[in-house]
C-alpha positions as CSV (number, residue, x, y, z in Angstrom):
1,M,225.6,46.5,174.2
2,N,221.9,47.1,174.0
3,T,221.1,50.8,174.3
4,T,217.3,50.6,174.2
5,N,217.0,51.6,177.9
6,H,218.4,55.0,177.0
7,V,216.4,56.0,173.9
8,D,214.1,58.3,175.9
9,G,217.0,59.9,177.8
10,H,215.7,59.0,181.2
11,P,217.0,55.7,182.7
12,P,214.7,54.3,185.5
13,E,215.3,54.9,189.1
14,S,217.3,52.4,191.2
15,A,218.3,51.9,194.8
16,A,221.5,53.7,195.9
17,I,224.7,51.9,195.2
18,P,227.3,51.6,197.9
19,A,230.5,53.6,197.7
20,Q,233.1,52.4,195.2
21,N,235.4,49.7,196.4
22,S,238.6,50.4,194.5
23,D,240.6,50.3,197.8
24,R,240.4,46.5,197.7
25,L,242.7,46.6,194.7
26,P,246.4,46.8,195.6
27,P,247.7,50.1,194.3
28,G,250.5,49.7,191.7
29,Q,250.4,45.9,191.6
30,L,249.9,43.4,188.7
31,F,248.1,40.1,188.6
32,M,250.3,37.3,187.4
33,D,250.2,33.5,187.8
34,G,247.2,33.6,190.1
35,A,248.4,36.3,192.6
36,W,249.1,40.0,193.1
37,C,252.7,41.0,192.6
38,D,254.8,44.1,192.7
39,S,255.9,45.6,189.4
40,R,259.6,45.5,188.6
41,A,259.3,49.1,187.4
42,S,259.1,51.9,189.9
43,Q,257.0,54.2,187.8
44,R,253.2,54.5,188.5
45,R,250.3,56.2,186.9
46,T,247.5,58.0,188.7
47,V,244.0,56.8,188.0
48,V,241.6,59.7,188.0
49,N,237.8,60.0,188.3
50,P,236.8,62.0,185.3
51,A,233.7,63.3,187.0
52,T,235.6,65.0,189.7
53,G,239.2,65.2,188.5
54,L,240.3,63.5,191.8
55,V,242.8,60.7,192.0
56,I,241.3,57.3,192.7
57,T,244.4,55.2,193.0
58,T,247.7,54.4,191.2
59,A,248.5,51.7,188.7
60,A,251.8,50.2,187.8
61,E,253.6,51.2,184.6
62,A,254.7,47.7,183.6
63,D,258.0,47.5,181.9
64,A,259.5,44.8,179.5
65,E,260.5,42.6,182.4
66,D,257.0,42.7,183.9
67,V,255.5,41.9,180.5
68,S,257.9,39.0,180.0
69,A,257.0,37.6,183.4
70,A,253.3,37.7,182.6
71,V,253.9,36.1,179.2
72,A,256.0,33.4,180.8
73,A,253.2,32.6,183.2
74,A,250.7,32.4,180.4
75,R,253.1,30.3,178.3
76,Q,253.7,27.8,181.0
77,A,250.0,27.5,181.7
78,F,249.4,26.8,178.0
79,D,252.3,24.5,177.4
80,T,252.0,22.3,180.5
81,G,248.8,23.4,182.3
82,A,245.3,22.0,182.6
83,W,243.3,24.8,180.9
84,P,244.0,24.0,177.2
85,R,243.7,20.2,177.9
86,M,240.3,20.4,179.7
87,P,237.3,19.1,177.9
88,G,235.3,22.1,176.6
89,R,232.4,21.3,179.1
90,E,234.9,21.7,182.0
91,R,236.0,25.1,180.8
92,A,232.3,25.9,180.3
93,R,231.5,25.2,183.9
94,T,234.3,27.5,185.0
95,L,233.1,30.4,182.8
96,F,229.5,29.9,184.0
97,R,231.0,30.4,187.6
98,V,232.6,33.6,186.4
99,A,229.3,34.9,185.1
100,E,227.7,34.1,188.4
101,L,230.4,35.8,190.4
102,I,230.0,38.9,188.2
103,R,226.2,38.8,188.9
104,T,226.9,38.6,192.6
105,H,229.4,41.5,192.5
106,A,227.4,43.5,189.9
107,D,226.9,46.6,192.1
108,E,230.6,46.7,193.0
109,L,231.8,46.3,189.4
110,A,229.3,48.9,188.2
111,M,230.6,51.4,190.7
112,L,234.2,50.7,189.8
113,E,233.4,51.2,186.1
114,T,231.5,54.5,186.7
115,T,234.2,55.8,189.1
116,D,236.9,55.0,186.5
117,T,235.2,56.1,183.3
118,G,232.6,58.7,184.4
119,K,229.8,57.0,182.6
120,P,226.4,57.1,184.3
121,L,225.9,54.4,186.9
122,Q,222.7,53.3,185.3
123,L,224.6,52.7,182.0
124,S,227.2,50.7,183.8
125,K,224.6,48.5,185.4
126,M,222.2,48.0,182.5
127,V,224.7,47.8,179.6
128,D,228.2,47.0,180.8
129,I,227.6,44.6,183.6
130,T,224.7,42.9,181.8
131,T,226.6,42.4,178.6
132,T,229.6,41.1,180.5
133,I,227.5,38.4,182.1
134,D,225.9,37.5,178.7
135,L,229.3,37.2,177.1
136,F,230.7,34.7,179.7
137,E,227.5,32.7,179.6
138,Y,227.3,32.7,175.8
139,Y,230.9,31.5,175.3
140,A,230.6,29.0,178.1
141,A,227.8,27.4,176.2
142,L,229.8,27.5,172.9
143,A,232.8,25.9,174.6
144,W,230.9,22.6,174.5
145,S,230.6,22.6,170.7
146,I,234.2,23.3,169.5
147,D,234.9,20.4,167.3
148,G,236.2,19.4,163.9
149,A,235.0,17.3,161.0
150,T,235.8,14.3,158.9
151,R,236.5,14.7,155.2
152,Q,236.1,12.3,152.3
153,T,239.3,11.7,150.4
154,A,240.3,10.0,147.1
155,A,243.2,8.1,148.8
156,P,242.6,5.3,151.3
157,M,242.9,7.3,154.5
158,L,241.0,8.8,157.4
159,A,241.0,12.6,157.2
160,Y,239.7,14.8,160.0
161,T,240.2,18.3,161.3
162,R,240.7,19.6,164.9
163,R,240.0,23.1,166.1
164,E,242.7,23.9,168.6
165,P,243.6,27.0,170.7
166,L,246.2,29.4,169.4
167,G,248.3,29.6,172.5
168,V,249.0,32.8,174.4
169,V,246.6,35.6,173.5
170,A,247.4,39.3,174.3
171,A,244.3,41.5,174.7
172,I,244.8,45.3,174.5
173,T,241.6,47.2,175.3
174,P,240.4,50.9,175.4
175,F,238.9,53.2,178.0
176,N,235.4,53.7,176.8
177,F,233.9,50.3,177.6
178,P,236.7,48.8,179.7
179,L,234.9,45.7,181.0
180,V,232.8,44.9,177.9
181,L,235.5,45.4,175.3
182,S,237.9,43.3,177.4
183,V,235.4,40.4,177.8
184,T,234.6,40.4,174.1
185,K,238.1,39.0,173.9
186,I,238.6,37.2,177.2
187,A,235.4,35.1,177.1
188,P,235.9,33.5,173.6
189,A,239.7,33.2,174.0
190,L,239.4,31.3,177.3
191,A,236.4,29.3,176.0
192,A,238.7,28.0,173.2
193,G,241.4,27.0,175.6
194,N,243.9,29.8,175.2
195,T,245.8,31.5,178.0
196,M,246.0,35.3,178.2
197,V,247.8,38.5,179.1
198,H,245.5,41.5,179.3
199,K,246.6,45.1,179.1
200,P,243.7,47.4,179.9
201,A,243.7,51.1,179.0
202,D,246.0,53.1,181.2
203,E,243.1,55.5,182.2
204,T,240.7,52.7,183.2
205,P,242.3,49.6,184.7
206,L,240.1,49.0,187.7
207,T,237.5,46.5,186.5
208,A,240.2,44.5,184.6
209,L,242.1,44.0,187.9
210,R,239.0,43.1,189.8
211,L,237.9,40.7,187.0
212,A,241.3,38.9,187.3
213,E,240.4,38.1,190.9
214,L,237.0,36.8,190.0
215,L,238.4,34.6,187.2
216,H,240.8,33.1,189.7
217,E,238.1,32.6,192.3
218,A,235.9,30.8,189.7
219,G,238.7,28.3,189.1
220,V,240.7,29.6,186.1
221,P,244.1,28.1,186.7
222,D,247.1,30.1,187.8
223,G,248.8,31.7,184.8
224,A,245.9,31.2,182.5
225,F,244.9,34.8,182.9
226,N,247.3,37.7,183.8
227,V,246.9,41.5,183.8
228,V,249.6,44.1,183.2
229,T,248.9,47.8,183.4
230,G,250.6,50.7,181.7
231,G,250.6,52.9,178.6
232,G,251.8,52.5,175.1
233,K,255.2,51.2,175.9
234,T,253.7,48.3,177.9
235,G,251.4,47.4,175.0
236,E,254.4,47.5,172.6
237,H,256.4,45.1,174.7
238,L,253.4,42.8,174.7
239,V,252.8,43.0,171.0
240,R,256.4,42.3,170.1
241,H,257.0,39.5,172.5
242,P,257.9,36.4,170.6
243,Q,256.0,34.1,173.0
244,V,252.7,35.8,172.3
245,D,250.7,33.9,169.7
246,K,247.8,36.3,168.9
247,I,246.9,40.0,169.4
248,A,243.3,41.2,170.0
249,F,243.2,45.0,169.9
250,T,240.5,47.6,170.2
251,G,241.4,51.3,169.9
252,S,242.2,54.1,167.5
253,T,243.0,53.5,163.9
254,T,246.5,55.1,164.3
255,T,247.4,52.8,167.1
256,G,245.9,49.8,165.3
257,R,248.2,50.4,162.4
258,R,251.2,50.3,164.7
259,V,250.0,47.2,166.5
260,A,249.5,45.3,163.2
261,A,252.9,46.4,161.9
262,L,254.7,45.3,165.1
263,A,252.8,42.0,165.2
264,A,253.9,41.3,161.7
265,E,257.5,41.1,162.9
266,T,256.8,37.7,164.4
267,V,253.9,36.9,162.1
268,K,251.2,36.9,164.8
269,P,247.5,36.8,163.8
270,V,245.8,40.1,164.8
271,T,242.2,41.2,165.1
272,V,241.8,45.0,165.3
273,E,238.5,46.8,166.0
274,L,239.4,50.5,165.3
275,G,237.8,53.8,164.8
276,G,234.6,54.8,163.1
277,K,232.8,57.8,161.6
278,S,229.4,56.3,161.1
279,A,226.7,57.8,158.9
280,N,223.1,57.8,160.0
281,I,220.7,58.4,157.0
282,V,217.2,59.7,157.4
283,F,215.0,59.4,154.3
284,A,212.0,61.6,153.8
285,D,209.6,58.7,154.3
286,A,211.0,57.8,157.8
287,D,208.9,58.0,160.9
288,P,210.2,61.4,162.2
289,V,209.7,60.8,166.0
290,S,211.6,57.5,165.9
291,A,214.3,58.8,163.6
292,I,215.0,61.9,165.7
293,A,215.1,59.9,168.9
294,A,217.5,57.3,167.5
295,S,219.6,60.0,165.9
296,V,220.1,61.7,169.3
297,T,220.9,58.4,171.0
298,A,223.3,57.6,168.2
299,F,225.8,60.4,169.0
300,V,225.3,61.0,172.7
301,F,225.4,57.4,173.9
302,N,228.3,56.9,176.3
303,T,229.1,60.7,175.9
304,G,229.9,60.0,172.2
305,Q,232.8,57.7,173.3
306,F,231.5,54.8,171.2
307,C,233.4,53.6,168.2
308,A,230.1,53.0,166.3
309,A,228.6,56.3,167.3
310,G,226.3,57.9,164.6
311,T,228.2,61.1,164.4
312,R,227.3,62.0,160.7
313,L,223.6,62.7,160.2
314,L,222.5,62.7,156.6
315,V,218.9,63.9,156.1
316,Q,216.9,64.0,152.8
317,R,216.2,67.6,151.9
318,P,212.3,67.7,152.2
319,V,212.6,66.8,155.9
320,F,216.0,68.3,156.7
321,D,214.9,71.4,158.6
322,D,212.4,69.5,160.8
323,V,214.7,66.6,161.6
324,V,217.7,68.8,162.4
325,A,215.5,71.1,164.6
326,G,214.2,68.0,166.5
327,V,217.7,66.5,167.0
328,T,219.1,69.9,168.1
329,A,216.2,70.4,170.6
330,G,216.7,66.9,171.9
331,A,220.4,67.2,172.3
332,S,220.0,70.5,174.2
333,T,217.8,69.0,176.8
334,I,219.7,65.8,177.7
335,P,220.6,65.6,181.3
336,V,224.4,66.0,181.7
337,G,226.1,65.7,185.1
338,D,226.8,63.6,188.1
339,P,227.2,59.9,186.9
340,L,225.7,58.7,190.2
341,S,222.4,60.4,189.6
342,P,219.8,58.1,188.2
343,H,218.6,60.9,185.8
344,T,222.0,61.5,184.2
345,V,222.3,60.4,180.6
346,I,225.7,62.0,179.7
347,G,228.7,61.9,182.0
348,P,232.1,63.4,181.5
349,L,234.7,62.6,178.8
350,A,237.3,60.2,179.9
351,G,240.0,62.8,180.7
352,Q,241.7,66.1,180.0
353,R,243.3,65.0,176.8
354,H,240.0,63.7,175.5
355,L,238.3,66.9,176.4
356,D,241.0,68.9,174.7
357,K,240.7,66.9,171.5
358,V,236.9,67.4,171.3
359,R,237.2,71.1,172.0
360,H,239.9,71.4,169.3
361,H,237.8,69.7,166.7
362,V,234.7,71.8,167.4
363,D,236.6,75.1,167.5
364,R,238.4,74.3,164.3
365,A,235.2,73.3,162.5
366,V,233.6,76.7,163.4
367,R,236.6,78.8,162.9
368,E,238.3,77.3,159.9
369,Q,235.7,75.0,158.2
370,G,232.7,77.3,158.1
371,A,230.5,75.1,160.4
372,T,227.4,76.7,162.1
373,L,227.0,75.8,165.7
374,L,223.4,74.8,166.4
375,A,223.9,73.4,169.9
376,G,226.6,73.0,172.6
377,G,230.2,73.7,171.6
378,E,231.4,74.4,175.1
379,R,232.7,72.8,178.3
380,L,230.2,72.8,181.1
381,A,231.0,75.4,183.7
382,D,230.9,75.0,187.5
383,T,232.5,71.6,187.5
384,D,235.9,70.1,188.0
385,G,235.1,67.1,185.7
386,Y,235.6,66.8,182.0
387,F,232.1,67.6,180.9
388,Y,231.3,68.8,177.3
389,A,227.8,69.8,176.1
390,P,226.2,67.7,173.3
391,T,227.1,69.6,170.1
392,V,225.4,69.9,166.7
393,L,227.3,71.4,163.7
394,A,225.6,72.3,160.4
395,D,227.0,73.7,157.1
396,V,229.9,71.3,157.1
397,D,231.6,70.2,153.8
398,Q,232.0,66.5,153.1
399,H,235.7,66.9,153.0
400,A,236.0,68.9,156.3
401,A,237.9,67.3,159.2
402,A,234.8,67.4,161.3
403,V,233.1,65.0,158.8
404,Q,236.2,62.9,158.0
405,E,238.0,62.4,161.4
406,E,236.8,60.6,164.5
407,I,236.2,63.1,167.3
408,F,235.1,60.6,170.0
409,G,232.9,62.9,171.8
410,P,229.2,64.0,171.7
411,V,229.6,66.0,168.4
412,L,227.2,65.6,165.5
413,T,227.6,66.9,161.9
414,V,224.4,67.3,159.8
415,Q,224.3,67.3,156.0
416,P,221.4,67.3,153.5
417,F,221.0,65.0,150.5
418,D,218.6,64.7,147.6
419,T,218.7,61.2,146.2
420,E,219.3,57.7,147.5
421,E,222.5,57.5,145.4
422,E,223.8,60.7,146.9
423,A,223.1,59.4,150.5
424,I,225.1,56.2,149.8
425,M,228.0,58.2,148.3
426,L,228.1,60.5,151.3
427,A,227.8,57.7,153.8
428,N,230.6,55.7,152.2
429,G,232.8,58.8,151.7
430,T,235.2,58.4,154.6
431,A,238.1,56.1,155.4
432,Y,236.0,54.2,158.0
433,G,233.6,51.3,157.8
434,L,232.5,50.2,161.2
435,A,228.8,51.0,161.3
436,A,226.0,52.8,159.5
437,G,222.3,53.3,159.8
438,L,219.2,54.3,157.9
439,H,215.6,55.3,158.6
440,T,212.9,54.5,156.1
441,T,209.4,52.9,156.0
442,D,210.2,51.4,152.6
443,V,211.3,47.8,153.2
444,S,212.9,47.4,149.7
445,R,214.9,50.5,150.2
446,A,216.1,49.3,153.6
447,H,217.5,46.1,152.2
448,R,218.9,47.8,149.0
449,V,220.7,50.6,150.9
450,A,222.0,48.2,153.7
451,E,223.6,46.1,151.0
452,R,225.5,49.0,149.5
453,L,226.7,50.6,152.8
454,R,230.3,49.7,153.4
455,A,230.1,48.9,157.1
456,G,230.4,45.9,159.3
457,T,227.0,46.6,161.0
458,V,224.0,48.4,159.6
459,W,221.1,49.4,161.7
460,V,217.6,50.0,160.2
461,N,215.2,52.3,162.1
462,T,217.3,52.1,165.3
463,W,220.8,52.7,166.4
464,G,223.3,50.9,168.7
465,M,221.4,47.6,169.1
466,L,224.1,44.9,169.7
467,D,223.8,41.4,171.0
468,V,226.5,38.9,172.0
469,T,225.2,36.4,169.4
470,V,225.7,38.8,166.5
471,P,229.2,39.5,165.1
472,F,230.7,43.0,165.3
473,G,233.6,44.5,163.5
474,G,234.6,46.8,160.6
475,C,236.0,47.1,157.2
476,K,238.3,49.7,155.5
477,Q,240.3,51.5,158.3
478,S,237.8,50.4,161.0
479,G,239.8,47.1,161.2
480,Y,239.3,43.5,160.5
481,G,238.2,40.4,162.4
482,R,235.0,39.9,164.3
483,E,234.0,39.9,167.9
484,Q,230.8,38.4,169.4
485,G,228.8,35.6,167.9
486,P,230.2,32.2,167.0
487,E,232.5,34.0,164.5
488,A,234.7,35.2,167.4
489,L,235.6,31.6,168.3
490,A,237.2,31.3,164.9
491,E,239.5,34.2,165.8
492,Y,240.9,32.2,168.8
493,T,241.3,28.8,167.2
494,Q,243.3,27.2,164.5
495,T,242.5,24.3,162.3
496,K,244.7,21.2,162.3
497,S,244.3,18.5,159.6
498,V,245.1,14.9,160.5
499,L,245.4,12.3,157.8
500,V,245.7,8.6,158.8
501,A,246.7,6.0,156.2
502,V,244.4,3.1,156.1
503,A,246.3,-0.2,155.6
504,P,245.1,-2.3,152.7
505,D,243.0,-5.3,153.5
506,A,245.5,-8.1,154.2
507,A,243.0,-10.7,152.9
508,G,242.7,-8.9,149.6
């Protein structure tokens, strides 16, 4: 997800996008074995537009029988179907067709994503849809090159390795980047020859359901890709299912622990990309304009609903007042509002419970933890949506909940430091290790500090720059495993060793 288009806070103008097209998706249905089908469960969930509070449609609450039916379809497609047995180049051609269909339907998908999540339409178009296309094209290209190797042995034998698909992959994805964070799993898993069952977030299922249609239209065989919708119980049925071979999960650390524990019951491999509380360090020698702009982007991008958001700003004391003043002023002037406006940078939070969580954290920080409110700290009035003003908190202790716990909203804490050693200690001083950043004009310091920061990704003099060719993932309680880059293919393949005895030369 490349955020460079949003550093200045003013995305470019674009032509009007047609009204959202969610009515083409059958309410309350699931996608299994290449077709829409009714859920066996009678319960449904409402899907709400967070910018208006209005109901868009309903989605099925898939039960254990629904999950078993989806897994059975994926199992059959893997065990007897064509997809795992296709040459990599044939799978590649199908995935390239998927990318082209997404490009053709880009406006429709962007509108679905914006209606479902509340994120600005410009963000959906320039980041989510563009990244989704890149992911399918990148892994389509890599599908050509999945191969093994021969090995030299002491004994008279031919030894070689094969990289083979794992089997049925279950992908469970969150609400903040529904399409992108699904396709970071779907594209490499399918490229490697696996079959899949996908459970999107209960709040944001629309693009997952539409993507299932596009995959089918592109030629992904029946049963190779299936979608079940629902909440935590649906996900639990999927994780525990004995015919699922691999779990790929993105979400909160609390849920990730539960997923890993349940998967261990059947010894499934798991990749988990979890929460973050990323530190953004500004040294006194940094370029102040660049550092301030990047620091604002770091915590307001996607309304702060970004696992790698830079929500802890650490500033060296000689420039602390100036940098904090600049960040506070910048945060206070960011356009917040209608996601369909080309000028909007911050949309609503994803729903009422997410708004309540952010308000609780900020109120608690001010009331109980001694924080000083420099900006924001309130829900925006005169709207039915779940909008919350960008918020800056000063005078926070390193051990306060506002510093230690993921808030997942546009909330920034600011802390001073004196030395490089202190900055590293503060940055590493949480349970998380997803991302970190630093701003300096000293190249030696940049490399030295980057090496010592305990994070899966470190940005230098920027924030939020991601590319499909570069692996992404965390350490500590931010999870394990990697998405994106060629490293992701390793998460969806297993290595088989084949050793063939060589008969002795009869003439000898």
